[in-house]
Backbone bond lengths (Angstrom), bond angles and torsions (degrees), N, CA, C in turn:
res aa  C-N    CA-C-N  psi(-1)  N-CA   C-N-CA  omega(-1)  CA-C   N-CA-C  phi
1 M - - - 1.513 - - 1.469 109.69 -
2 N 1.350 123.31 -8.13 1.368 124.21 -179.28 1.547 111.39 -79.65
3 E 1.296 116.96 -5.81 1.457 119.81 -178.58 1.544 114.13 -73.31
4 T 1.304 117.52 -24.46 1.451 122.54 -176.94 1.551 110.50 -64.12
5 E 1.231 116.38 146.78 1.479 122.12 -177.09 1.547 108.78 -102.80
6 Q 1.299 119.59 2.95 1.488 121.28 178.20 1.555 107.43 -70.13
7 E 1.311 112.81 145.02 1.449 120.46 179.08 1.533 112.09 -82.60
8 N 1.361 116.60 -28.50 1.415 119.16 -179.38 1.505 111.13 -63.15
9 C 1.323 114.89 149.92 1.439 123.48 -172.73 1.519 112.47 -134.53
10 L 1.260 118.80 161.34 1.422 124.04 168.53 1.526 111.53 -128.59
11 Y 1.300 113.14 131.55 1.466 117.29 -179.51 1.573 104.39 -88.82
12 V 1.318 120.45 127.71 1.506 122.70 -173.16 1.485 112.44 -108.91
13 Y 1.280 117.87 124.29 1.477 126.43 -178.28 1.497 110.67 -95.15
14 S 1.304 119.97 -48.60 1.462 121.27 -170.75 1.475 114.05 -166.05
15 I 1.321 114.82 168.95 1.482 123.51 169.24 1.502 105.73 -107.79
16 L 1.371 117.19 134.40 1.476 119.56 -173.60 1.566 110.65 -126.88
17 N 1.296 115.62 158.72 1.391 122.68 170.04 1.494 111.59 -84.84
18 T 1.356 123.84 86.77 1.346 125.03 176.95 1.479 112.59 -158.55
19 A 1.316 119.65 145.00 1.408 122.72 177.34 1.582 113.20 -108.21
20 T 1.295 112.52 12.68 1.476 119.95 -176.49 1.525 111.66 -113.74
21 E 1.357 111.79 130.44 1.479 118.46 174.25 1.522 106.27 -81.29
22 Q 1.324 113.95 125.20 1.498 117.08 -176.32 1.473 111.01 -150.88
23 N 1.302 117.63 157.99 1.478 125.29 171.90 1.477 107.85 -93.63
24 L 1.323 113.68 127.90 1.453 122.42 -177.24 1.527 111.93 -95.49
25 G 1.329 120.73 -1.73 1.420 125.19 176.15 1.513 108.76 97.05
26 T 1.389 114.03 178.68 1.448 119.76 -173.42 1.553 108.08 -89.14
27 I 1.351 113.39 63.35 1.469 119.29 178.16 1.477 114.05 -97.32
28 G 1.339 114.86 0.94 1.464 119.55 -175.79 1.545 114.09 -79.43
29 I 1.345 115.21 176.73 1.405 121.32 178.27 1.553 109.33 -64.38
30 D 1.323 112.57 138.17 1.516 119.02 -173.12 1.499 113.68 57.40
31 D 1.343 116.09 31.86 1.498 123.24 179.80 1.514 114.27 61.84
32 N 1.322 116.33 27.07 1.468 119.41 176.14 1.501 108.79 -68.49
33 P 1.349 116.26 144.35 1.496 120.73 173.03 1.531 110.19 -72.01
34 V 1.275 116.54 133.67 1.430 122.65 -178.28 1.574 108.48 -105.92
35 Y 1.345 116.80 134.42 1.509 118.38 179.90 1.521 108.99 -142.19
36 T 1.338 113.61 169.47 1.431 117.82 -176.43 1.517 111.65 -104.71
37 I 1.279 114.13 147.16 1.514 124.19 174.61 1.497 105.39 -115.76
38 V 1.359 119.89 116.89 1.422 123.30 -170.74 1.494 114.48 -102.54
39 Y 1.347 117.18 137.84 1.413 126.10 159.40 1.444 112.97 -126.76
40 K 1.394 118.76 118.06 1.455 120.92 -175.16 1.455 110.43 58.05
41 D 1.391 116.31 -116.93 1.508 120.19 -178.60 1.481 113.15 -116.93
42 I 1.358 115.84 22.93 1.476 119.21 168.61 1.543 108.67 -126.75
43 A 1.325 114.28 166.15 1.472 119.78 -176.77 1.537 110.39 -151.95
44 A 1.319 115.83 153.10 1.395 121.74 169.10 1.536 110.02 -100.69
45 A 1.316 117.09 135.59 1.466 120.74 177.80 1.562 106.48 -96.92
46 V 1.308 115.59 123.27 1.510 122.14 -171.36 1.489 112.08 -137.61
47 H 1.325 114.91 165.98 1.436 120.90 159.36 1.542 111.79 -131.13
48 F 1.297 117.85 151.15 1.458 122.19 -168.79 1.603 109.87 -86.95
49 L 1.292 113.66 141.81 1.464 121.23 179.93 1.514 108.86 -131.75
50 E 1.332 119.04 126.82 1.442 122.77 178.55 1.560 112.49 -66.34
51 K 1.276 113.45 -25.86 1.527 117.67 179.27 1.533 106.37 -158.77
52 K 1.300 112.42 166.38 1.404 120.11 179.04 1.573 110.39 -57.03
53 P 1.355 116.84 129.80 1.434 118.89 -176.41 1.556 114.21 -69.45
54 E 1.292 115.45 148.37 1.453 120.65 178.13 1.522 106.00 -79.03
55 P 1.383 115.51 155.65 1.463 122.09 175.79 1.503 107.80 -59.51
56 A 1.361 115.84 156.73 1.488 121.67 175.44 1.522 110.06 -57.53
57 K 1.251 115.16 141.60 1.493 120.58 -178.93 1.508 111.74 -72.02
58 D 1.319 117.68 -27.17 1.449 120.82 -179.48 1.543 108.92 -157.89
59 E 1.336 117.78 173.65 1.434 123.80 -176.44 1.574 108.82 -65.27
60 Q 1.304 118.03 -36.36 1.453 120.15 179.09 1.540 112.86 -59.18
61 Q 1.335 113.49 -45.63 1.451 118.16 -177.95 1.528 107.17 -70.10
62 A 1.259 121.74 -36.34 1.480 121.60 179.57 1.576 108.35 -63.99
63 K 1.337 118.93 -41.19 1.472 121.10 178.62 1.504 107.80 -63.83
64 E 1.329 120.99 -41.30 1.468 124.10 -178.87 1.501 109.27 -60.79
65 W 1.348 116.88 -45.03 1.441 120.93 -179.26 1.510 111.14 -64.05
66 V 1.304 118.31 -45.23 1.470 120.53 177.58 1.535 112.65 -61.20
67 F 1.323 114.82 -42.43 1.465 118.95 176.27 1.486 112.06 -59.50
68 T 1.358 117.89 -43.83 1.458 119.58 -178.78 1.470 110.84 -70.19
69 H 1.280 119.01 -35.02 1.496 122.91 175.96 1.542 108.14 -61.65
70 N 1.273 120.27 -47.24 1.444 120.89 178.98 1.506 114.66 -68.03
71 Y 1.347 116.49 -33.28 1.459 121.89 175.41 1.474 109.73 -62.75
72 A 1.344 116.16 -45.24 1.514 120.24 178.95 1.520 111.39 -59.41
73 I 1.311 114.11 -43.49 1.519 119.46 176.69 1.508 111.87 -60.04
74 D 1.376 118.02 -42.19 1.433 120.85 178.17 1.541 111.39 -62.89
75 K 1.319 115.45 -42.69 1.435 119.87 -179.00 1.550 112.58 -65.09
76 M 1.326 117.72 -38.14 1.456 122.19 173.32 1.556 112.20 -66.67
77 T 1.299 117.23 -37.81 1.440 120.73 176.44 1.471 111.01 -60.78
78 E 1.333 116.73 -44.22 1.489 123.43 177.25 1.538 109.02 -55.99
79 K 1.340 118.12 -44.05 1.415 121.63 -171.93 1.586 113.03 -83.29
80 F 1.359 115.49 -38.87 1.449 120.38 -172.97 1.533 115.00 -108.39
81 G 1.293 120.39 -11.00 1.469 122.77 -171.94 1.510 110.71 74.83
82 T 1.339 114.84 -134.81 1.451 121.79 -173.06 1.542 108.83 -60.50
83 L 1.356 115.23 129.81 1.476 123.68 175.61 1.531 110.46 -140.27
84 L 1.324 114.54 169.24 1.404 121.50 175.99 1.575 108.79 -108.26
85 P 1.302 118.23 101.88 1.410 117.55 -173.51 1.530 114.12 -86.04
86 F 1.362 115.00 141.38 1.436 119.58 171.22 1.497 109.36 -87.32
87 S 1.368 116.11 148.10 1.421 121.04 166.54 1.511 112.22 -65.53
88 F 1.338 114.90 156.64 1.464 117.85 178.33 1.481 112.57 -53.47
89 G 1.366 115.66 137.73 1.479 120.21 167.66 1.523 114.63 99.15
90 C 1.330 119.60 16.11 1.456 121.26 -178.16 1.575 109.00 -91.42
91 V 1.329 116.12 117.83 1.404 122.89 -175.08 1.533 110.48 -126.31
92 A 1.371 117.22 129.36 1.473 119.99 178.80 1.538 108.08 -104.79
93 L 1.314 116.84 132.33 1.455 121.86 176.23 1.551 105.73 -82.55
94 G 1.309 113.90 126.49 1.431 120.22 178.16 1.532 110.87 136.96
95 N 1.343 113.43 -151.45 1.469 119.19 -175.06 1.536 108.18 -137.76
96 D 1.307 115.77 -171.64 1.512 121.22 -175.35 1.532 109.60 -55.55
97 E 1.269 119.41 -40.72 1.468 120.61 -179.44 1.539 112.26 -64.74
98 T 1.347 113.78 -33.94 1.536 118.48 174.83 1.440 109.02 -59.06
99 I 1.326 115.89 -49.76 1.516 121.58 -179.39 1.535 111.62 -61.17
100 K 1.350 115.25 -45.04 1.478 117.24 178.01 1.511 111.02 -61.05
101 S 1.261 120.69 -37.41 1.483 122.27 -176.35 1.569 105.46 -69.22
102 W 1.319 114.87 -40.96 1.496 117.44 179.10 1.484 113.06 -63.49
103 L 1.419 116.05 -41.34 1.428 118.02 173.26 1.526 113.67 -59.60
104 Q 1.320 116.41 -42.01 1.466 120.38 177.96 1.545 109.48 -59.32
105 K 1.332 116.16 -49.84 1.410 120.21 -177.65 1.613 114.95 -57.83
106 N 1.323 112.02 -34.34 1.484 120.12 -171.07 1.526 108.45 -110.95
107 Y 1.350 119.74 17.67 1.429 120.37 -173.24 1.543 114.91 -57.94
108 E 1.320 114.22 -48.00 1.508 119.65 -177.91 1.527 111.63 -59.62
109 P 1.330 120.03 -53.71 1.439 118.03 -178.39 1.556 113.48 -63.53
110 F 1.384 113.98 -39.56 1.480 114.44 175.68 1.504 115.61 -61.10
111 K 1.334 114.23 -43.49 1.486 117.63 -179.72 1.511 110.85 -68.71
112 S 1.291 117.63 -32.05 1.457 122.58 178.39 1.545 108.43 -67.18
113 E 1.325 116.83 -42.47 1.512 119.39 -178.81 1.485 108.64 -69.48
114 L 1.329 121.47 -39.30 1.435 125.10 176.50 1.480 110.78 -57.87
115 E 1.284 118.65 -44.40 1.418 124.07 -175.63 1.540 109.35 -70.95
116 K 1.434 116.72 -38.99 1.412 120.30 179.52 1.518 109.17 -64.14
117 L 1.256 121.94 -38.65 1.428 126.53 -172.74 1.500 111.14 -90.06
118 S 1.332 120.54 -3.91 1.412 119.94 -178.96 1.511 115.06 -55.14
119 G 1.281 117.85 133.61 1.496 118.85 176.06 1.542 112.67 74.38
120 T 1.367 117.24 20.11 1.475 121.11 -179.42 1.497 109.47 -126.63
121 A 1.376 114.99 165.49 1.472 118.24 170.58 1.566 103.91 -151.17
122 E 1.303 112.36 165.56 1.480 119.27 -179.97 1.587 107.81 -96.72
123 Y 1.352 112.07 137.66 1.449 116.42 176.37 1.551 105.89 -133.16
124 L 1.356 113.26 151.99 1.510 120.53 179.18 1.528 108.46 -103.07
125 V 1.301 117.16 125.50 1.436 122.71 173.32 1.489 112.60 -114.31
126 Q 1.300 117.07 122.46 1.473 122.70 177.19 1.526 111.02 -125.77
127 I 1.320 116.35 129.62 1.475 117.82 -179.08 1.572 103.47 -122.76
128 F 1.351 110.65 129.58 1.476 121.23 178.91 1.496 112.17 -118.78
129 Y 1.439 115.08 159.11 1.444 115.70 175.85 1.495 106.56 -139.03
130 D 1.412 112.89 157.05 1.446 122.55 -179.62 1.544 107.22 -89.82
131 P 1.303 122.43 112.35 1.492 123.12 -176.34 1.546 110.97 -58.57
132 K 1.281 118.39 -35.97 1.504 122.83 -174.59 1.581 104.70 -67.16
133 I 1.308 114.75 -49.97 1.474 118.68 -174.04 1.555 111.64 -65.29
134 L 1.321 113.17 -37.82 1.556 117.67 177.69 1.481 111.55 -67.60
135 A 1.327 115.98 -34.74 1.482 120.86 -179.53 1.543 108.08 -67.07
136 E 1.315 117.18 -43.13 1.439 122.22 176.99 1.537 111.60 -60.45
137 K 1.326 116.41 -40.99 1.442 121.56 -178.99 1.498 111.47 -65.38
138 V 1.354 119.11 -44.23 1.496 118.90 -175.86 1.515 108.26 -72.54
139 L 1.374 120.31 -28.12 1.391 121.46 173.99 1.517 110.93 -68.83
140 K 1.265 117.90 -40.82 1.481 121.51 178.98 1.583 111.41 -62.82
141 D 1.354 114.72 -37.09 1.442 120.18 -173.33 1.572 110.68 -87.77
142 S 1.287 119.55 -3.57 1.528 119.70 -175.76 1.536 111.46 -121.62
143 P 1.356 115.24 104.37 1.469 118.87 176.02 1.508 113.20 -58.47
144 E 1.325 115.93 -31.02 1.533 120.11 -179.33 1.506 106.20 -66.22
145 L 1.365 121.73 -50.56 1.397 124.01 177.80 1.512 114.17 -59.05
146 Q 1.368 118.41 -40.11 1.402 121.40 -179.36 1.574 110.77 -67.10
147 E 1.321 117.77 -38.09 1.482 122.83 176.48 1.517 107.34 -63.39
148 L 1.307 118.78 -47.53 1.489 119.94 -178.25 1.466 110.11 -62.05
149 N 1.332 117.28 -44.07 1.423 123.04 -177.22 1.528 111.89 -63.32
150 T 1.323 118.12 -37.45 1.472 124.65 175.50 1.526 111.57 -64.03
151 K 1.307 116.01 -39.82 1.472 121.05 179.54 1.530 109.73 -62.30
152 I 1.405 112.55 -44.38 1.462 118.23 -177.84 1.575 112.28 -62.98
153 Q 1.381 113.19 -40.14 1.468 115.19 -179.05 1.512 113.68 -63.99
154 G 1.374 116.72 -24.25 1.479 121.39 -179.13 1.508 111.81 -87.13
155 M 1.364 118.10 -0.42 1.509 118.70 -178.37 1.489 110.24 -108.79
156 S 1.464 113.21 162.39 1.464 115.16 169.92 1.479 109.05 -68.60
157 K 1.279 114.60 170.64 1.483 120.32 -176.17 1.570 108.31 -65.69
158 G 1.279 117.62 -40.71 1.432 121.12 -179.23 1.474 113.46 -63.73
159 K 1.346 116.35 -48.60 1.437 120.88 178.54 1.487 119.12 -67.00
160 G 1.397 110.67 -29.28 1.458 114.53 179.95 1.493 114.73 -89.34
161 Y 1.304 115.42 4.29 1.517 118.17 -178.78 1.530 113.94 -56.96
162 I 1.331 116.79 -49.19 1.431 121.16 -176.65 1.555 108.70 -65.46
163 L 1.273 116.57 -46.68 1.484 121.04 177.29 1.520 112.24 -56.80
164 Q 1.356 113.28 -45.05 1.447 116.20 177.35 1.500 115.00 -57.46
165 K 1.330 116.65 -37.63 1.500 123.13 179.60 1.561 105.40 -65.76
166 Q 1.331 116.83 -45.20 1.482 117.34 178.97 1.453 111.72 -62.46
167 F 1.347 117.87 -42.04 1.476 122.46 178.38 1.456 110.61 -58.25
168 D 1.372 117.97 -46.33 1.489 120.27 -178.15 1.500 113.47 -62.00
169 V 1.376 115.78 -39.69 1.463 119.80 179.18 1.477 110.75 -65.14
170 R 1.345 117.51 -46.05 1.463 120.18 -177.29 1.502 111.17 -69.26
171 R 1.332 117.25 -37.15 1.418 118.64 175.11 1.496 112.38 -61.08
172 D 1.300 117.73 -49.26 1.487 123.37 178.15 1.503 111.16 -57.35
173 Q 1.299 118.42 -39.87 1.443 122.50 175.63 1.479 112.12 -62.38
174 A 1.351 116.34 -42.94 1.456 121.69 -179.87 1.530 109.03 -66.98
175 I 1.329 118.72 -37.81 1.492 120.25 178.30 1.512 110.53 -64.43
176 T 1.412 115.61 -43.18 1.463 120.38 -178.60 1.488 109.47 -61.39
177 K 1.346 116.58 -44.46 1.512 122.51 -179.29 1.556 109.37 -60.23
178 E 1.403 115.50 -46.90 1.442 117.50 179.75 1.470 114.08 -63.46
179 L 1.330 118.07 -37.06 1.421 122.73 179.83 1.512 109.59 -68.78
180 S 1.274 119.24 -39.94 1.429 123.93 173.54 1.458 114.01 -58.98
181 K 1.372 115.32 -45.60 1.411 117.81 -179.06 1.593 111.27 -68.59
182 L 1.299 117.15 -46.00 1.468 121.22 179.38 1.521 111.96 -66.18
183 G 1.362 114.99 -37.75 1.502 117.17 178.00 1.514 110.20 -63.11
184 A 1.327 120.07 -38.43 1.478 123.82 179.11 1.514 110.38 -66.76
185 E 1.321 114.60 -41.09 1.519 124.57 179.37 1.535 108.08 -62.27
186 F 1.333 116.27 -51.34 1.476 121.38 -176.96 1.524 107.38 -67.05
187 G 1.285 119.75 -42.14 1.427 121.81 177.62 1.533 115.57 -55.13
188 R 1.301 113.70 -47.70 1.440 119.52 178.84 1.491 113.35 -61.65
189 A 1.354 116.83 -43.61 1.502 121.86 175.63 1.473 112.48 -58.19
190 I 1.384 115.36 -41.73 1.507 119.22 -178.53 1.464 109.59 -70.29
191 H 1.307 118.49 -43.97 1.500 121.95 -175.95 1.513 112.81 -64.65
192 E 1.307 118.48 -27.83 1.454 119.74 176.83 1.553 113.96 -66.17
193 N 1.408 114.61 -15.46 1.438 118.25 -174.58 1.592 113.21 -117.24
194 V 1.247 112.61 13.16 1.553 118.29 -176.61 1.515 110.44 -130.80
195 K 1.278 118.20 156.75 1.483 122.72 175.59 1.530 110.44 -84.48
196 E 1.310 115.21 -44.99 1.485 116.52 -179.52 1.550 108.32 -146.38
197 T 1.258 120.49 160.06 1.430 124.69 171.38 1.538 111.47 -134.15
198 V 1.303 114.19 154.85 1.483 121.33 173.88 1.497 106.47 -132.64
199 P 1.333 119.48 114.63 1.431 119.79 179.83 1.503 111.34 -71.46
200 E 1.293 117.60 153.14 1.426 124.32 177.75 1.502 108.41 -75.91
201 E 1.339 120.82 120.44 1.397 120.63 -177.42 1.518 114.45 -85.26
202 K 1.283 114.34 -37.26 1.508 119.25 176.87 1.530 111.61 -89.80
203 K 1.287 116.39 153.57 1.468 122.07 -179.43 1.494 106.95 -69.55
204 S 1.387 118.21 117.03 1.464 120.54 -176.98 1.538 109.50 -85.84
205 N 1.332 114.13 153.34 1.470 118.31 175.08 1.515 112.78 -66.29
206 V 1.327 120.40 141.20 1.403 124.43 174.85 1.510 108.58 -82.15
207 P 1.314 119.03 120.50 1.473 120.07 177.75 1.478 113.49 -59.82
208 E 1.329 118.43 153.36 1.488 124.03 -177.85 1.477 113.42 -49.31
209 K 1.342 116.98 -37.66 1.464 123.88 -177.62 1.576 112.68 -63.36
210 F 1.375 113.51 -25.43 1.463 118.41 -175.55 1.510 110.03 -111.54
211 K 1.322 120.65 14.69 1.503 121.93 176.97 1.498 112.29 -51.28
212 G 1.263 117.18 138.90 1.511 124.02 -177.80 1.468 111.91 91.91
213 K 1.334 118.66 -9.72 1.441 121.68 179.18 1.565 109.43 -101.85
214 K 1.292 114.59 165.19 1.472 120.97 179.57 1.507 109.13 -120.15
215 S 1.332 118.33 153.92 1.460 123.38 -176.83 1.542 110.81 -80.98
216 V 1.313 115.72 137.95 1.481 122.38 173.72 1.545 107.64 -104.81
217 I 1.368 115.41 -53.88 1.493 120.61 -177.39 1.515 106.94 -138.60
218 T 1.324 117.16 137.32 1.443 124.63 168.43 1.501 108.32 -130.02
219 L 1.347 121.29 113.12 1.475 127.61 -172.72 1.490 108.22 -129.45
220 S 1.339 116.36 135.58 1.437 120.39 158.32 1.509 108.49 -93.11
221 C 1.278 115.16 125.63 1.525 123.32 -171.49 1.504 110.95 -115.39
222 L 1.337 117.15 129.82 1.487 121.29 169.29 1.507 105.39 -94.14
223 V 1.388 113.98 118.96 1.433 122.70 -168.17 1.545 110.52 -120.10
224 S 1.244 122.01 130.11 1.472 123.66 173.05 1.535 107.13 -67.46
225 N 1.298 118.55 144.23 1.452 118.40 -176.73 1.572 111.20 -62.74
226 E 1.283 118.51 -30.62 1.478 118.00 179.06 1.568 112.17 -72.71
227 N 1.319 119.18 -16.08 1.426 122.06 -178.30 1.531 113.93 -99.56
228 V 1.320 120.31 -4.30 1.417 121.85 -177.14 1.530 112.67 -59.41
229 E 1.387 115.99 -43.83 1.435 120.50 -179.56 1.555 111.40 -62.41
230 N 1.330 116.39 -43.08 1.459 120.40 178.14 1.583 112.35 -62.47
231 L 1.337 113.88 -38.95 1.382 117.76 177.76 1.503 112.78 -63.44
232 G 1.347 112.60 -42.52 1.491 120.77 178.37 1.527 109.53 -57.75
233 Q 1.305 118.19 -42.38 1.472 122.90 -176.84 1.489 109.91 -66.67
234 V 1.378 116.20 -39.37 1.476 120.26 178.06 1.557 110.72 -64.79
235 L 1.269 114.70 -40.22 1.509 119.12 179.31 1.496 113.19 -71.14
236 E 1.361 116.65 -29.32 1.377 119.82 173.86 1.565 113.23 -66.60
237 Q 1.323 114.49 -38.92 1.423 119.31 173.09 1.519 115.88 -61.86
238 I 1.324 111.71 -41.53 1.508 117.40 173.64 1.582 110.06 -61.14
239 N 1.288 112.56 -43.81 1.481 115.99 -177.52 1.549 114.90 -63.24
240 E 1.363 114.78 -17.80 1.417 120.47 -178.63 1.582 111.13 -87.02
241 H 1.318 116.17 -8.07 1.499 121.48 170.74 1.499 110.23 -60.78
242 E 1.315 120.44 127.02 1.451 121.47 -179.60 1.520 112.35 -58.39
243 G 1.308 118.17 126.11 1.446 122.23 176.05 1.554 111.19 93.16
244 F 1.322 119.95 -2.11 1.453 125.01 -176.45 1.522 110.98 -112.15
245 A 1.268 115.84 146.52 1.474 120.62 176.47 1.516 111.35 -140.55
246 V 1.304 120.24 143.26 1.475 125.00 -177.30 1.508 112.08 -118.66
247 R 1.272 115.79 134.63 1.465 123.66 170.93 1.564 108.60 -110.66
248 F 1.315 117.62 124.69 1.489 122.30 -174.65 1.483 104.38 -132.47
249 T 1.361 113.08 113.22 1.530 119.06 -177.48 1.530 113.13 -126.97
250 G 1.239 118.30 149.22 1.498 124.55 179.73 1.511 107.95 142.75
251 P 1.319 120.18 -172.22 1.525 123.88 3.47 1.523 108.34 -77.87
252 W 1.368 112.23 152.53 1.492 120.73 173.88 1.481 106.72 -127.69
253 S 1.360 116.95 161.71 1.418 123.67 171.21 1.506 107.62 -62.20
254 P 1.402 120.77 147.49 1.454 123.91 -171.16 1.572 115.65 -77.21
255 Y 1.328 117.38 56.41 1.446 122.32 -178.94 1.470 111.46 -56.18
256 S 1.318 119.52 -42.63 1.442 120.27 -173.70 1.512 116.81 -76.12
257 F 1.345 114.38 -2.26 1.464 116.35 -174.94 1.541 112.88 -118.15
258 I 1.256 115.17 10.98 1.518 121.41 175.72 1.476 109.99 -141.77
259 D 1.370 118.49 159.17 1.487 122.98 176.26 1.567 106.08 -135.44
260 L 1.324 113.50 106.48 1.455 119.50 178.90 1.531 113.74 -111.42
261 K 1.310 116.25 24.18 1.504 121.36 -167.62 1.453 108.71 -85.20
262 K 1.344 123.31 -26.83 1.444 122.63 -171.42 1.551 111.01 -65.25
263 D 1.333 119.97 150.41 1.436 125.57 178.07 1.545 110.89 76.41
264 F 1.318 118.18 3.44 1.497 119.70 -178.93 1.497 111.59 -122.06
265 E 1.258 116.31 154.73 1.515 122.54 171.54 1.486 107.98 -102.63
266 H 1.311 116.19 151.50 1.446 124.95 173.00 1.471 112.60 -98.19
267 T 1.312 119.05 137.68 1.478 122.53 -178.41 1.505 105.66 -72.44
């Protein structure tokens, strides 16, 4: 679609399951009216631009645009159910006919994705642990560590230095082993109740509520509507493990499970 020389553009929000051309109201960025462009029984939700938009003037404006983009996606989800959301900033050069041709060209994959994601939503699962509590647990469960710790307590600081280093290494190894075991256990329980998962690749910020804790697992999960309650129960059981805490947020549009960026430019 970038081959067109027309200056007019369309800001694209999502692909929808609808055969009806309709105005969705002024829910777009900068209060632009959003409408659908239909091909067969799917449509693109867009708003019109006379020219390619300028970059945000500052961070506050960028945040407002992203918030409005996500708000529009939420309103469309309420109205149409399953959709294929675009990330913020996808702009197509051309006009309505350009979009319609693009929908025609990509009809099969778009329809397939809509069917695959039907009746699902994305949820974020984060599991944290308290390092102090886990250290106490591995010490309690290990006679070897207890014996070494007792020896250290009976020595002067200087004489116990080497043993303390040994204790620290063995304790850290025990913590790593315990985390690996529990992480695998938690992962299996979660995967039994989701369709797909995408692990968080970058280190995510720990929310204020969980300050002082460290991350065990961060997963974006594609969950069938009928399995959300079961997943919630599994996470509640994990949350009851001493020293562990779970953050479970959603539902969100399934951004992590589709890629609609090709053929588009970002503002």
